[in-house]
C-alpha positions in Angstrom: 0.0 0.0 0.0 2.8 2.5 0.7 4.0 2.1 -2.9 0.6 3.1 -4.2 0.5 6.2 -1.9 4.0 7.2 -3.0 3.0 6.9 -6.7 -0.2 8.9 -6.0 1.8 11.6 -4.3 4.2 11.8 -7.1 1.5 11.9 -9.8 -0.4 14.5 -7.8 2.7 16.8 -7.6 2.4 18.2 -11.2 -1.3 18.6 -10.7 -0.7 20.6 -7.5 1.9 22.8 -9.2 -0.6 23.4 -12.1 -3.3 24.2 -9.6 -1.0 26.6 -7.7 -0.2 28.3 -11.0 -3.8 28.7 -11.9 -4.6 30.1 -8.5 -1.7 32.6 -8.7 -3.1 33.8 -12.0 -6.6 34.1 -10.6 -5.3 36.1 -7.6 -3.5 38.4 -10.0 -6.8 38.9 -12.0 -8.7 39.4 -8.7 -6.3 42.2 -7.8 -6.9 43.8 -11.2 -10.6 43.5 -10.7 -10.4 45.1 -7.3 -8.3 48.0 -8.7 -10.9 48.5 -11.4 -13.7 48.4 -8.9 -11.9 51.1 -6.9 -11.7 53.3 -10.0 -15.3 52.7 -10.8 -16.3 53.6 -7.2 -14.4 56.9 -7.6 -16.3 57.7 -10.8 -19.7 56.6 -9.5 -19.1 58.9 -6.6 -18.5 61.8 -9.0 -21.7 60.9 -10.9 -23.7 60.8 -7.7 -22.4 64.2 -6.7 -23.2 65.7 -10.1 -26.7 64.2 -10.0 -27.3 65.4 -6.5 -26.1 68.9 -7.4 -28.5 69.1 -10.4 -31.3 67.3 -8.6 -31.3 64.3 -10.9 -32.5 60.8 -10.1 -29.7 58.7 -8.7 -31.1 55.5 -10.2 -31.0 55.3 -14.0 -32.5 52.0 -15.2 -31.5 52.7 -18.8 -27.9 53.1 -17.7 -28.1 49.9 -15.6 -29.4 48.0 -18.7 -26.4 49.4 -20.7 -24.1 48.0 -18.0 -25.8 44.6 -18.2 -25.4 44.7 -22.0 -21.7 45.4 -21.8 -21.2 42.4 -19.4 -23.4 40.2 -21.6 -21.4 40.9 -24.7 -18.2 40.0 -22.9 -19.3 37.1 -20.7 -22.3 35.8 -22.4 -20.8 32.6 -23.9 -19.1 31.7 -20.7 -21.9 31.8 -18.1 -25.7 32.3 -17.7 -27.8 35.5 -18.0 -28.9 35.2 -14.4 -25.3 35.0 -13.2 -24.3 38.0 -15.3 -27.3 39.9 -14.0 -26.3 39.1 -10.4 -22.7 40.3 -11.2 -23.9 43.6 -12.7 -26.3 44.2 -9.9 -23.4 43.7 -7.4 -21.1 45.9 -9.4 -23.7 48.7 -9.5 -24.7 48.3 -5.9 -21.1 48.4 -4.8 -21.2 52.1 -4.9 -21.8 53.6 -1.5 -24.0 56.3 -3.1 -26.3 53.7 -4.6 -29.5 53.4 -2.5 -29.3 50.3 -0.4 -32.1 47.7 -0.5 -33.7 47.3 2.9 
């Protein structure tokens, strides 16, 4: 039995290295996403301030539909519409100036 375990450990080593490589790449992408979200939050804050100054509605359903369309065009073939909608809702609601759902 010990021989089998040693072979399994040896054969799993390349898989573990590959898994670690994938996870490192994912972490790098996650950092990029976080930086982009931070930039987006800065801009949405400016949009909110402008809308408040000019007494405009904060929520713009047409704009939200545009955001969804952008994500659909990019992610559509790789996931489902409901998952993309959840993602876009989360991205939009991430802004502290977006009215929270209670």
